[in-house]
C-alpha positions in Angstrom: 0.0 0.0 0.0 3.0 2.3 0.4 3.7 4.8 3.2 1.0 6.8 4.8 2.3 9.9 2.9 2.0 8.0 -0.4 -1.5 6.9 0.4 -2.6 10.5 1.2 -1.0 11.8 -2.0 -2.6 9.1 -4.1 -6.0 9.8 -2.7 -5.7 13.6 -3.2 -4.7 13.1 -6.8 -7.6 10.7 -7.3 -10.0 13.3 -6.0 -8.7 15.8 -8.5 -6.2 17.9 -6.5 -3.2 18.8 -8.7 -0.6 18.5 -5.9 -0.4 17.1 -2.4 2.4 17.7 0.1 3.3 17.9 3.7 4.9 20.5 6.0 5.8 20.6 9.7 3.7 22.8 12.0 5.4 25.9 13.4 4.8 29.5 14.3 5.5 32.1 11.6 6.7 35.3 13.1 8.3 36.4 9.9 4.9 36.3 8.2 3.5 38.8 10.7 6.6 41.0 10.4 6.4 41.2 6.7 2.6 41.9 6.7 3.1 44.8 9.1 5.5 46.4 6.7 2.7 46.7 4.1 0.6 49.8 3.8 -2.8 49.8 5.5 -2.6 46.2 6.9 -3.3 47.3 10.5 -6.9 46.1 10.4 -5.5 42.6 10.1 -2.3 42.8 12.0 -2.3 45.3 14.9 -4.7 43.9 17.6 -3.6 40.9 19.7 -6.5 38.8 18.2 -6.2 40.2 14.7 -6.3 37.6 11.8 -2.7 37.8 10.8 -1.5 37.6 14.4 -3.5 34.4 14.8 -2.2 33.0 11.5 1.4 33.6 12.7 0.8 31.5 15.8 -0.3 28.2 14.3 1.7 26.0 16.6 1.0 28.0 19.7 -2.7 28.1 19.1 -2.9 24.4 17.9 -0.4 22.6 20.2 -1.9 19.2 19.3 -1.0 19.5 15.6 2.1 17.9 14.2 1.8 18.3 10.4 0.0 20.2 7.7 -1.4 18.3 4.8 -1.4 20.7 1.8 -3.2 20.3 -1.5 -3.8 22.5 -4.5 -7.0 22.7 -6.5 -6.6 24.2 -9.9 -9.1 26.1 -12.0 -7.0 27.1 -15.0 -8.5 24.8 -17.6 -11.9 26.6 -18.0 -12.6 29.2 -20.7 -14.7 31.5 -18.5 -17.4 33.5 -20.3 -16.2 37.0 -21.1 -19.5 38.5 -19.9 -18.8 37.1 -16.4 -15.0 37.4 -16.5 -15.2 41.2 -16.9 -16.9 41.5 -13.6 -15.9 38.5 -11.5 -12.5 37.0 -10.9 -11.9 33.4 -12.0 -11.4 32.0 -8.5 -15.0 32.9 -7.7 -16.4 31.9 -11.1 -14.8 28.5 -10.4 -16.7 28.2 -7.1 -13.5 26.8 -5.6 -12.6 29.2 -2.9 -14.3 28.2 0.4 -16.7 26.1 -1.7 -20.3 26.0 -0.6 -21.7 22.7 0.8 -23.1 20.4 -1.8 -20.8 21.6 -4.6 -18.2 19.6 -6.4 -15.2 21.3 -4.9 -16.7 21.0 -1.4 -17.0 17.3 -2.0 -13.3 17.1 -2.9 -12.3 18.8 0.3 -14.7 16.8 2.5 -13.6 13.5 1.0 -9.9 14.2 1.5 -10.6 15.2 5.1 -12.6 12.0 5.6 -9.8 9.9 4.2 -7.4 11.5 6.7 -9.8 10.8 9.5 -10.1 7.2 8.3 -6.3 6.9 8.8 -6.9 7.6 12.5 -5.9 11.3 12.4 -7.5 14.3 14.1 -8.2 16.7 11.3 -8.9 20.4 11.3 -9.8 22.1 8.0 -9.7 25.9 8.5 -7.9 28.2 6.2 -7.7 30.8 9.0 -5.4 28.6 11.2 -2.2 29.2 9.2 -0.7 31.3 6.5 -1.6 29.0 3.6 0.7 30.4 0.9 3.7 30.2 3.2 2.9 26.7 4.4 2.2 25.3 0.9 5.5 26.8 -0.3 7.3 25.2 2.5 5.6 21.9 1.5 7.1 22.3 -1.9 3.9 22.3 -3.9 3.8 26.0 -4.7 6.1 28.9 -5.3 5.6 32.6 -4.8 4.8 35.2 -7.5 5.6 38.9 -7.6 1.8 39.5 -7.7 1.4 37.9 -4.2 -0.3 34.8 -5.6 0.8 31.2 -5.1 1.8 29.3 -8.3 1.9 25.7 -9.4 3.4 24.2 -12.5 0.1 22.9 -13.8 -2.2 25.8 -13.0 -0.1 28.9 -12.8 -1.6 31.2 -10.2 -5.1 30.0 -10.9 -5.1 27.6 -7.9 -6.8 27.3 -4.6 -4.8 26.2 -1.6 -6.4 23.6 0.8 -4.8 22.8 4.1 -5.5 20.4 7.0 -3.9 20.4 10.4 -3.4 16.8 11.6 -2.0 15.2 14.7 0.4 12.8 12.9 4.1 13.4 12.1 4.3 13.2 8.3 7.5 13.4 6.3 7.8 17.0 4.9 7.9 17.1 1.1 9.4 20.6 0.6 12.3 22.8 1.6 10.8 23.7 5.0 11.2 27.1 6.7 12.7 29.9 4.7 13.2 27.6 1.7 10.3 28.8 -0.4 11.3 30.5 -3.7 9.9 33.2 -5.9 9.5 31.6 -9.3 9.1 34.8 -11.3 11.6 36.0 -14.0 14.2 38.3 -12.6 13.3 41.9 -12.9 9.7 41.2 -14.1 7.2 43.8 -13.0 4.4 43.3 -15.5 2.0 42.6 -12.7 2.9 45.9 -10.9 2.3 47.9 -14.1 -1.0 46.1 -14.9 -2.7 46.8 -11.5 -5.6 49.1 -12.5 -5.6 51.0 -9.2 -1.9 51.1 -8.4 -2.3 48.8 -5.4 1.1 47.2 -6.1 3.9 49.7 -5.7 6.5 47.0 -6.3 6.8 43.2 -6.7 5.4 41.3 -3.6 3.9 44.5 -2.1 0.3 45.4 -1.7 -1.6 48.4 -0.5 -5.0 47.0 0.7 -6.8 50.4 0.5 -6.1 50.4 -3.3 -6.9 46.7 -3.9 -10.0 46.2 -6.0 -11.2 43.1 -4.1 -10.7 44.7 -0.7 -12.8 47.6 -1.9 -15.4 45.3 -3.5 -16.1 43.5 -0.2 -16.9 46.2 2.3 -18.0 49.8 3.0 -15.3 50.7 5.4 -12.4 50.4 5.6 -12.2 50.1 1.9 -14.6 51.7 -0.7 -12.1 54.4 -1.6 -13.8 56.7 -3.9 -10.5 57.9 -5.3 -10.0 54.5 -7.1 -13.5 54.0 -8.4 -12.8 55.3 -11.8 -9.9 52.8 -12.1 -11.9 49.7 -11.1 -13.5 49.2 -14.5 -16.4 46.7 -14.5 -15.1 44.6 -11.6 -17.6 43.9 -8.9 -16.0 40.9 -7.3 -12.2 40.6 -7.5 -9.7 41.3 -10.2 -7.4 39.1 -12.4 -5.4 41.9 -14.0 -2.0 41.0 -12.5 -2.5 37.3 -13.2 -3.6 37.8 -16.8 -0.4 39.7 -17.8 1.9 37.3 -15.9 4.3 35.3 -18.2 4.0 32.4 -15.9 0.3 32.2 -16.7 0.7 32.5 -20.5 0.6 28.8 -21.1 -2.4 28.0 -18.9 -4.4 30.8 -20.3 -3.7 29.8 -23.9 -4.8 26.3 -23.2 -8.0 27.1 -21.2 -10.5 25.6 -23.6 -13.0 23.7 -21.4 -16.5 25.2 -21.1 -18.5 25.2 -17.9 -22.1 24.7 -18.9 -23.4 26.2 -15.6 -21.4 29.4 -16.2 -22.4 29.6 -19.9 -26.1 29.5 -18.8 -25.4 32.0 -15.9 -23.8 34.4 -18.4 -27.1 34.8 -20.2 -28.8 35.9 -17.0 -26.0 38.2 -15.7 -27.1 41.8 -15.8 -25.4 44.7 -13.9 -28.5 46.7 -13.7 -30.2 43.8 -11.9 -27.3 43.7 -9.5 -27.8 47.4 -8.9 -31.5 46.7 -8.1 -30.7 43.5 -6.4 -33.5 41.5 -4.9 -33.3 38.2 -3.0 -34.5 36.1 -5.9 -31.8 37.4 -8.3 -29.2 37.2 -5.6 -30.0 33.5 -4.9 -30.1 32.4 -8.6 -27.3 34.5 -10.2 -25.2 36.4 -7.7 -24.7 34.0 -4.8 -23.4 31.0 -6.8 -20.4 33.0 -8.0 -20.0 35.8 -5.5 -20.9 34.3 -2.1 -17.4 34.9 -0.6 -16.8 37.9 1.7 -20.0 39.8 1.1 -23.1 39.2 3.2 -24.7 42.7 2.8 -26.6 43.0 -0.5 -26.1 46.8 -0.4 -22.4 46.2 -1.0 -23.3 44.4 -4.3 -25.6 47.3 -5.2 -22.8 49.8 -4.5 -20.3 47.9 -6.6 -22.8 47.7 -9.5 -23.3 51.4 -9.3 -19.6 52.1 -9.6 -19.3 49.6 -12.5 -22.2 51.2 -14.4 -20.6 54.6 -14.0 -17.4 53.1 -15.5 -19.2 51.7 -18.6 -19.5 55.1 -20.3 -22.9 54.0 -21.5 -25.6 56.6 -20.8 -28.3 54.0 -21.5 -27.8 53.0 -17.8 -28.9 56.4 -16.5 -32.6 55.4 -16.1 -31.7 52.4 -14.0 -29.4 54.5 -11.9 -32.0 57.2 -11.3 -34.6 54.6 -10.5 -32.2 53.0 -8.0 -31.5 56.4 -6.5 -35.1 57.1 -5.8 -35.4 53.7 -4.0 -32.1 53.9 -2.2 -32.0 54.1 1.6 -28.3 53.5 2.2 -26.1 56.6 2.1 -23.1 54.6 1.0 -24.9 53.2 -2.0 -26.4 56.6 -2.7 -23.0 58.1 -2.9 -21.9 55.6 -5.5 -25.1 56.1 -7.5 -24.7 59.8 -7.6 -21.0 59.3 -8.6 -22.1 57.0 -11.5 -24.9 59.4 -12.6 -22.4 62.3 -12.7 -20.0 60.3 -14.8 -22.6 59.2 -17.3 -24.3 62.5 -17.6 -21.0 63.9 -18.9 -21.3 61.5 -21.9 -25.0 61.7 -22.4 
């Protein structure tokens, strides 16, 4: 049957994961130090119980754990419909990040966890227990990119990281602490130059306040009016830095498979309906591909208003004015007024 590590890897590959590896559990003080050097990261790093502080203390907060089982779930092979891709990043169209119960990707994660439990292990599956990109790099199944994404050979940066803490000593598969490499070409800064809002001042740096996804997912902090005009038609994430990356050139060129569900959804996707979002349209069209991060429907409405203002199409003015009359949220109203002002200039 092979070693326990071989059994786990084989099962992971059988379930459709592109890579499986193992890393020792430790604390990651360098992770927190690096994060604190980035602009506007205080919301996640300053308080004693802040997210990045907790991620840096994996061993301290999980003293029972001995190893991390790491796996990658690629979504690079799909030719995502352009009508959706303009507004929603591929990771969310793939429904692979924090997959919802009952979905294919949720089944893959659940089955691998069940397999580990069947081997007699205690298993904790929680992406907020460790810095996943660092741990997967230490396990040798990913490398770093200048755009802050993890990369695999098969999927480029179009990959979701899945990690399990287990109470079994497993043989590490990678370089271990401080051995992870940046696999980008020396001197390459295409991702920096491609960032629509200037959120990347240099390779491997990120200013959260200027990041499109960070602004997409909340009212405050985030929602910086100064970058709205640069956000284009993006209402849930951004792939700009990944699309220009030379390490992704091959996987993007060979992305030919069609997703029938997305092809059907693309026919129903309408930014004006997101602006005037009701529960029925949210459940049938928005939630399946944009359920991450955002729980407040008014944030979707705000995002849609900004996007409509960026289209340059004055035909959207009636919908914006109708939404303005019905709006009771001052944050949404601000975006609607901004969009109306932009489109009235071209009317």
